[in-house]
GUPANU-17897 format. One line per 3 residues: number of its first residue (from 1); for each residue x, y, z of N, C-alpha, C. Coordinates in steps of 0.05 Angstrom, whole numbers, plus 5000, padded with zeros to 4 digits. Layout:
N
NUM = X:Y:Z:X:Y:Z:X:Y:Z ~ ...
END
This chain:
117
1 = 6589:3163:0647:6574:3168:0671:6591:3181:0693 ~ 6616:3173:0694:6634:3183:0714:6639:3213:0710 ~ 6643:3222:0685:6647:3250:0679:6623:3267:0686
4 = 6599:3256:0681:6575:3271:0686:6572:3276:0716 ~ 6582:3258:0732:6580:3261:0761:6601:3280:0772 ~ 6624:3282:0759:6646:3299:0767:6640:3328:0763
7 = 6627:3335:0741:6621:3362:0734:6605:3376:0756 ~ 6583:3365:0765:6567:3379:0786:6583:3383:0812 ~ 6600:3364:0819:6616:3366:0843:6637:3389:0839
10 = 6649:3390:0816:6668:3411:0810:6655:3438:0811 ~ 6632:3441:0799:6617:3466:0800:6609:3474:0828 ~ 6602:3455:0844:6594:3461:0872:6619:3471:0887
13 = 6642:3459:0883:6666:3468:0897:6673:3496:0888 ~ 6672:3501:0862:6679:3528:0851:6659:3549:0862 ~ 6634:3543:0862:6614:3561:0872:6618:3567:0902
16 = 6624:3547:0917:6628:3551:0946:6652:3569:0951 ~ 6674:3564:0936:6698:3580:0940:6693:3608:0931 ~ 6680:3612:0908:6675:3639:0898:6656:3655:0916
19 = 6637:3641:0928:6618:3655:0947:6634:3664:0971 ~ 6652:3648:0981:6668:3656:1004:6685:3680:0997 ~ 6698:3679:0974:6715:3701:0965:6699:3727:0961
22 = 6675:3725:0951:6659:3749:0946:6651:3761:0973 ~ 6645:3744:0993:6638:3755:1020:6662:3770:1031 ~ 6686:3758:1030:6710:3770:1040:6716:3796:1025
25 = 6714:3795:0998:6719:3819:0982:6701:3842:0990 ~ 6676:3836:0994:6656:3857:1002:6664:3868:1030 ~ 6672:3851:1048:6680:3860:1075:6706:3876:1073
28 = 6724:3868:1056:6749:3883:1053:6743:3912:1044 ~ 6726:3914:1024:6719:3941:1014:6706:3958:1036 ~ 6688:3946:1051:6676:3960:1074:6697:3969:1094
31 = 6716:3952:1100:6736:3958:1120:6755:3979:1109 ~ 6761:3979:1083:6778:3999:1072:6764:4027:1073 ~ 6738:4027:1070:6723:4052:1072:6725:4062:1101
34 = 6724:4044:1120:6726:4052:1148:6754:4064:1154 ~ 6774:4053:1142:6801:4064:1145:6802:4093:1135 ~ 6790:4097:1111:6789:4124:1100:6774:4144:1118
37 = 6752:4135:1128:6736:4152:1146:6752:4158:1172 ~ 6765:4138:1183:6780:4141:1208:6804:4159:1205 ~ 6817:4159:1182:6839:4177:1177:6829:4206:1180
40 = 6806:4212:1168:6795:4240:1171:6787:4245:1199 ~ 6775:4226:1212:6766:4229:1240:6790:4234:1259 ~ 6811:4219:1255:6834:4221:1274:6853:4245:1267
43 = 6858:4249:1241:6877:4268:1233:6865:4295:1224 ~ 6840:4296:1217:6827:4320:1208:6820:4320:1179 ~ 6804:4340:1171:6793:4342:1144:6814:4346:1123
46 = 6837:4356:1130:6858:4362:1110:6873:4336:1102 ~ 6868:4314:1115:6882:4289:1109:6862:4270:1096 ~ 6872:4255:1077:6856:4233:1065:6874:4212:1053
49 = 6863:4188:1050:6877:4165:1039:6878:4168:1009 ~ 6901:4166:0997:6904:4168:0968:6906:4141:0954 ~ 6914:4121:0970:6916:4094:0958:6916:4073:0981
52 = 6901:4052:0976:6901:4028:0994:6906:4004:0976 ~ 6923:3986:0985:6926:3961:0970:6931:3938:0989 ~ 6919:3916:0982:6924:3891:0996:6952:3881:0988
55 = 6968:3876:1008:6996:3867:1003:6998:3837:1004 ~ 6984:3825:1023:6985:3796:1026:6959:3787:1040 ~ 6948:3766:1030:6923:3756:1043:6921:3726:1039
58 = 6906:3714:1058:6901:3686:1056:6891:3675:1082 ~ 6883:3649:1081:6873:3636:1105:6896:3631:1125 ~ 6890:3633:1150:6911:3629:1171:6909:3603:1185
61 = 6889:3587:1179:6886:3561:1191:6877:3540:1171 ~ 6881:3515:1177:6874:3494:1157:6844:3490:1154 ~ 6828:3499:1174:6799:3497:1172:6787:3519:1155
64 = 6803:3538:1147:6795:3561:1131:6772:3576:1144 ~ 6775:3581:1170:6755:3596:1185:6766:3624:1193 ~ 6791:3629:1186:6803:3655:1192:6819:3664:1168
67 = 6816:3689:1161:6828:3700:1137:6841:3727:1145 ~ 6867:3730:1137:6881:3754:1144:6888:3770:1119 ~ 6885:3796:1120:6892:3814:1098:6912:3834:1109
70 = 6936:3834:1098:6955:3854:1105:6953:3875:1083 ~ 6953:3900:1090:6950:3922:1071:6968:3945:1077 ~ 6970:3963:1058:6985:3988:1064:6969:4011:1051
73 = 6972:4035:1061:6959:4057:1050:6976:4082:1051 ~ 6970:4101:1033:6985:4126:1032:6966:4149:1040 ~ 6977:4169:1052:6962:4194:1058:6970:4215:1038
76 = 6953:4235:1035:6959:4257:1017:6982:4275:1025 ~ 6989:4274:1051:7012:4291:1061:7022:4279:1087 ~ 7046:4288:1094:7058:4277:1119:7043:4287:1144
79 = 7047:4271:1165:7036:4278:1191:7060:4286:1208 ~ 7063:4312:1212:7087:4322:1226:7112:4313:1212 ~ 7128:4297:1225:7153:4287:1213:7151:4258:1206
82 = 7128:4246:1209:7125:4217:1205:7118:4211:1176 ~ 7122:4186:1168:7118:4178:1141:7088:4180:1134 ~ 7083:4182:1108:7056:4182:1098:7052:4163:1075
85 = 7071:4147:1069:7070:4127:1047:7073:4099:1059 ~ 7059:4080:1047:7061:4052:1055:7058:4047:1085 ~ 7038:4060:1096:7031:4056:1125:7019:4028:1127
88 = 7030:4011:1144:7020:3983:1145:6994:3980:1162 ~ 6979:3960:1155:6956:3953:1170:6948:3924:1164 ~ 6930:3914:1179:6919:3887:1173:6891:3884:1185
91 = 6877:3864:1173:6850:3858:1181:6848:3828:1186 ~ 6832:3820:1205:6826:3792:1209:6796:3787:1205 ~ 6790:3768:1189:6762:3760:1184:6759:3731:1195
94 = 6736:3727:1208:6730:3700:1218:6703:3691:1209 ~ 6701:3665:1204:6675:3654:1196:6661:3646:1221 ~ 6638:3659:1225:6622:3653:1249:6593:3648:1241
97 = 6583:3625:1248:6556:3618:1241:6550:3618:1211 ~ 6570:3610:1196:6567:3609:1167:6572:3635:1152 ~ 6576:3657:1167:6581:3683:1155:6609:3693:1163
100 = 6621:3709:1145:6646:3721:1150:6642:3748:1164 ~ 6658:3754:1184:6657:3780:1198:6685:3789:1203 ~ 6689:3815:1203:6715:3827:1209:6717:3829:1239
103 = 6737:3816:1251:6741:3816:1279:6763:3835:1288 ~ 6779:3844:1269:6800:3864:1276:6808:3879:1251 ~ 6812:3905:1254:6822:3922:1233:6841:3942:1246
106 = 6866:3941:1240:6885:3960:1252:6881:3988:1242 ~ 6864:3992:1223:6857:4019:1213:6836:4033:1229 ~ 6827:4020:1251:6809:4033:1269:6825:4054:1285
109 = 6812:4073:1298:6827:4096:1310:6851:4088:1327 ~ 6849:4069:1344:6872:4062:1361:6895:4050:1344 ~ 6888:4035:1323:6908:4023:1306:6921:4043:1287
112 = 6908:4066:1282:6919:4085:1264:6946:4097:1274 ~ 6953:4092:1298:6978:4102:1308:7001:4088:1295 ~ 6997:4070:1277:7018:4058:1260:7032:4081:1244
115 = 7018:4102:1240:7029:4125:1225:7054:4135:1239 ~ 7054:4134:1265:7075:4146:1281:7098:4127:1287 ~ 7099:4104:1273:7120:4085:1277:7143:4090:1257
END
């Protein structure tokens, strides 16, 4: 009887965790697309992102209501004399009203000035 009770609880925990991860993964993909669009908007049509990768990610508080993704991306060519590989960025996601939302992405136009660091 005890094992029969444990299985539904375990499945509920796994489902809840995977639903949270799928929401964040969907938001990450959307935000990475925004980074790609912003690179073209800020730097021009001759520039584009050739690679984006999440470097480090995880919850930032014990309530698991904030999630940070550190990422880097490469451009197809240099911008003047500045680097074009492993440009750092990060995103913050917060759980608000039961849903995850992106509250900050350094890949938005003002944050893209990381290229010049």
